[in-house]
Structures are given as structure tokens and as C-alpha cells.
C-alpha positions in Angstrom: -21.5 -9.5 13.0 -21.3 -12.3 15.7 -24.3 -12.9 18.0 -22.5 -14.8 20.8 -21.1 -12.7 23.5 -17.6 -14.3 23.5 -17.4 -13.9 19.7 -18.3 -10.2 20.0 -15.5 -9.8 22.5 -13.1 -11.7 20.3 -13.8 -9.4 17.3 -13.2 -6.4 19.6 -9.9 -7.6 20.9 -8.7 -8.6 17.5 -9.4 -5.1 16.2 -7.6 -3.6 19.1 -4.6 -5.8 18.7 -4.6 -5.3 14.9 -4.5 -1.5 15.4 -1.7 -1.9 17.9 0.3 -4.2 15.7 0.0 -2.0 12.6 1.1 1.1 14.6 4.2 -0.8 15.9 5.0 -2.0 12.5 4.7 1.5 11.1 7.1 2.8 13.8 9.6 0.1 12.9 9.4 0.8 9.2 9.7 4.6 9.8 12.8 4.1 11.9 14.4 1.9 9.2 13.4 4.4 6.5 14.9 7.3 8.4 18.2 5.5 8.8 18.3 4.5 5.1 17.7 8.1 4.0 20.3 9.4 6.5 22.9 6.8 5.4 22.3 7.7 1.7 22.7 11.4 2.4 25.7 10.9 4.7 24.0 12.7 7.6 25.8 13.3 10.9 23.2 11.5 13.0 23.2 8.4 10.9 24.8 6.3 13.7 22.0 7.4 16.2 19.4 6.5 13.6 21.1 3.1 13.0 20.9 2.3 16.7 17.2 3.3 16.7 16.4 1.2 13.7 18.1 -1.9 15.1 16.3 -1.4 18.4 13.0 -1.1 16.6 13.7 -4.3 14.6 14.6 -6.2 17.8 11.5 -5.0 19.6 9.3 -6.0 16.7 10.9 -9.5 16.6 10.5 -9.8 20.4 6.8 -9.0 20.2 6.2 -11.4 17.4 5.4 -8.8 14.8 8.1 -10.0 12.5 10.1 -13.2 12.5 13.5 -13.2 14.2 15.3 -14.2 11.1 13.8 -11.3 9.2 14.9 -9.0 11.9 18.5 -10.3 11.7 18.5 -10.2 7.9 17.3 -6.6 8.0 19.9 -5.6 10.7 22.7 -7.2 8.5 21.5 -5.2 5.5 21.5 -2.0 7.6 25.0 -2.7 8.8 26.1 -3.0 5.2 24.8 0.5 4.6 26.9 1.8 7.5 30.1 0.8 5.9 
């Protein structure tokens, strides 16, 4: 555990950001997973879930959670499932 006040604060903020980042990544992965399951099952709401998954990927890329190229690659793969 750090002794210096600024280092203590740094550890605290890193933990807060880490929790926030992992929660946002989890939401993104859940949205993608829901769409993949709906597309495989041929569900009626698959198009709505596709929009939600693409939006989640874009938000994650905008916030720096994932690289923009990974977001675009994943969106292209999801679009293939839609066909």
C-alpha cells in the first residue's frame, strides 16, 4: 500500500476507473452476445438487438475501452450474421 498521499489517491482512482471500465465492457459483451443468440435463433427482435450491439461497440470504442478497428471488425462480423 502506498504511503504518499498522491499515490494513495492514484490507487483509489485506478480502482474506480477499473470497475467502471469492466462494467462497460461487460455491457458491451452482453449486448453482442444477446444479438448473436437472437440471430442464431431467428428471433423477431434481432434487428433491434443488432442496433443495440452496434451502438454498444461504438460507445466502447469512443471511450477507449476497445480499439476502433476492433469495433469495426466486430460490427462487420455482426452484419454478416444479419444476412
